[in-house]
Every structure is written in structure tokens, then in C-alpha cells.
Backbone as numpy.savetxt, mean C-alpha at the origin, in Angstrom:
# Nx Ny Nz CAx CAy CAz Cx Cy Cz
-10.13 -23.45 21.04 -10.71 -22.14 20.86 -10.34 -21.53 19.51
-10.87 -22.04 18.43 -10.54 -21.51 17.10 -10.89 -20.03 16.94
-11.99 -19.58 17.53 -12.38 -18.18 17.38 -11.32 -17.25 17.93
-10.66 -17.65 19.00 -9.63 -16.81 19.60 -8.43 -16.71 18.66
-8.03 -17.82 18.06 -6.91 -17.80 17.12 -7.22 -16.87 15.95
-8.44 -16.98 15.41 -8.81 -16.13 14.28 -8.77 -14.66 14.70
-9.26 -14.38 15.89 -9.25 -13.00 16.38 -7.82 -12.50 16.53
-6.95 -13.31 17.08 -5.54 -12.93 17.28 -4.84 -12.73 15.93
-5.09 -13.61 14.98 -4.49 -13.48 13.65 -4.98 -12.21 12.97
-6.26 -11.90 13.14 -6.83 -10.69 12.56 -6.18 -9.45 13.19
-5.99 -9.47 14.50 -5.37 -8.34 15.21 -3.95 -8.12 14.71
-3.19 -9.19 14.55 -1.81 -9.07 14.07 -1.76 -8.52 12.65
-2.70 -8.96 11.81 -2.76 -8.45 10.43 -3.03 -6.95 10.43
-3.98 -6.51 11.24 -4.32 -5.09 11.28 -3.16 -4.25 11.82
-2.35 -4.80 12.72 -1.20 -4.07 13.24 -0.13 -3.88 12.18
-0.10 -4.75 11.18 0.92 -4.64 10.14 0.49 -3.76 8.97
-0.71 -3.18 9.04 -1.22 -2.34 7.97 -1.19 -0.87 8.36
-0.80 -0.03 7.41 -0.83 1.42 7.60 -1.62 2.03 6.46
-2.47 2.99 6.80 -3.24 3.67 5.77 -2.43 4.83 5.21
-2.40 4.93 3.89 -1.70 6.02 3.21 -2.62 6.59 2.14
-2.47 7.87 1.88 -3.19 8.52 0.80 -2.20 8.81 -0.31
-2.52 8.37 -1.51 -1.66 8.61 -2.68 -2.50 9.26 -3.77
-1.82 9.92 -4.70 -2.50 10.50 -5.85 -2.32 9.58 -7.05
-3.41 9.26 -7.70 -3.34 8.42 -8.89 -2.55 9.16 -9.95
-1.53 8.50 -10.54 -0.74 9.16 -11.58 -1.50 9.37 -12.89
-2.66 8.77 -13.02 -3.47 8.92 -14.23 -4.54 10.00 -14.08
-5.42 9.85 -13.08 -6.55 10.76 -12.95 -6.34 11.84 -11.89
-5.30 11.70 -11.05 -4.98 12.71 -10.06 -5.82 12.65 -8.79
-6.73 11.70 -8.70 -7.57 11.59 -7.51 -6.76 11.07 -6.32
-7.07 11.58 -5.14 -6.47 11.08 -3.91 -7.21 9.80 -3.52
-6.46 8.73 -3.30 -7.07 7.47 -2.90 -6.37 6.97 -1.64
-7.15 6.38 -0.76 -6.62 5.80 0.47 -6.35 4.32 0.23
-5.16 3.88 0.63 -4.77 2.48 0.47 -4.20 1.97 1.77
-4.34 0.67 2.00 -3.73 0.02 3.16 -2.44 -0.64 2.69
-1.35 -0.29 3.34 -0.04 -0.83 2.98 0.43 -1.76 4.09
0.85 -2.95 3.71 1.39 -3.92 4.66 2.85 -3.55 4.91
3.21 -3.27 6.16 4.57 -2.83 6.47 5.59 -3.93 6.19
5.12 -5.15 6.03 6.03 -6.25 5.69 6.41 -6.23 4.21
5.82 -5.33 3.43 6.11 -5.23 2.00 7.22 -4.23 1.69
7.94 -3.77 2.70 9.04 -2.82 2.49 10.04 -3.44 1.51
10.39 -2.66 0.51 11.31 -3.14 -0.52 10.61 -3.78 -1.70
9.30 -3.91 -1.62 8.54 -4.55 -2.69 7.93 -3.52 -3.62
7.59 -4.00 -4.81 6.86 -3.22 -5.79 5.67 -4.08 -6.21
4.50 -3.47 -6.28 3.34 -4.22 -6.72 2.38 -3.30 -7.46
1.39 -3.88 -8.11 0.43 -3.13 -8.91 -0.96 -3.27 -8.29
-1.64 -2.13 -8.19 -3.01 -2.10 -7.69 -3.78 -1.12 -8.57
-4.98 -1.48 -8.95 -5.78 -0.60 -9.81 -6.32 0.59 -9.01
-6.40 1.75 -9.67 -6.98 2.95 -9.07 -8.45 2.68 -8.76
-8.89 3.10 -7.59 -10.28 2.91 -7.18 -11.23 3.82 -7.96
-10.69 4.84 -8.65 -11.52 5.80 -9.38 -11.53 5.49 -10.87
-10.34 5.46 -11.50 -10.28 5.29 -12.96 -9.93 3.87 -13.39
-9.62 3.00 -12.44 -9.34 1.57 -12.69 -8.05 1.29 -13.46
-7.19 2.28 -13.63 -5.93 2.04 -14.32 -4.89 1.50 -13.33
-3.91 0.73 -13.82 -2.93 0.09 -12.93 -1.89 1.08 -12.39
-1.77 1.14 -11.08 -0.78 2.00 -10.42 0.32 1.11 -9.87
1.57 1.49 -10.12 2.70 0.74 -9.57 3.09 1.39 -8.24
3.06 0.59 -7.19 3.40 1.04 -5.84 4.80 0.56 -5.48
5.58 1.45 -4.89 6.88 1.09 -4.32 6.82 1.40 -2.83
7.14 0.41 -2.01 7.08 0.56 -0.57 8.51 0.52 -0.03
8.87 1.54 0.74 10.24 1.63 1.28 10.19 2.30 2.65
11.36 2.47 3.24 11.47 3.25 4.47 12.47 4.38 4.22
12.23 5.50 4.89 13.17 6.61 4.77 14.28 6.46 5.80
15.18 7.44 5.87 16.34 7.34 6.77 15.94 7.30 8.25
14.75 7.78 8.57 14.26 7.76 9.96 13.48 6.48 10.26
13.35 5.60 9.28 12.64 4.35 9.48 11.14 4.44 9.23
10.66 5.56 8.71 9.24 5.72 8.42 8.90 5.08 7.08
7.72 4.51 7.01 7.25 3.88 5.78 6.97 4.95 4.72
7.47 4.74 3.51 7.18 5.65 2.40 6.56 4.86 1.26
5.62 5.49 0.60 4.94 4.86 -0.52 5.00 5.82 -1.70
5.55 5.36 -2.80 5.57 6.16 -4.03 4.79 5.41 -5.10
4.16 6.16 -5.98 3.38 5.55 -7.05 3.80 6.14 -8.39
3.58 5.33 -9.43 3.85 5.80 -10.80 2.96 5.02 -11.74
2.82 5.56 -12.98 2.04 4.81 -13.95 2.95 3.78 -14.62
2.35 2.87 -15.33 3.11 1.75 -15.89 4.06 2.18 -17.02
3.89 3.36 -17.59 4.75 3.83 -18.67 5.85 4.75 -18.17
5.81 5.12 -16.92 6.80 6.02 -16.33 8.05 5.24 -15.96
9.22 5.76 -16.30 10.46 5.06 -15.95 10.71 5.18 -14.46
11.48 4.24 -13.95 11.78 4.22 -12.51 12.75 5.27 -12.21
């Protein structure tokens, strides 16, 4: 039953994603992004859906265990 495996894998992938709204550090537009909760502790780059400039994403958890997402432009210091 390959279709069932694909469906189950798809379900598990969707469970690991959370939608977040962030503000582009360049154009200021609010954009919705899907964050994989397995990326906690990671930093990655994704282009803004509006102005196409590269946004650096940092994925972490706060003291209560909630997922936090911070963004910055590529010239901004950490």
C-alpha cells in the first residue's frame, strides 16, 4: 500500500510545521512562513516573498518550550 505510506509521511510532515508571521527586515511587509519544529537551534536563509531579499531566520524555543522565530537582514549583526 504505497499510497498509505505517502499519506502517513505527509501527515507527519504537516504535524512538524508551524505557521508564523514575521516582518521582513528590508521592506517591513508581514509574511507567513512555515517553520519546521525540528529546525530548533538552526539558522537558515529564505527570500522575502514580497521584495525577494534574503532574510536570515533563527529558530529557537523560549523558556516555556514555545517555538520562537527571529529574523534579521544579512548585514545586521547577531
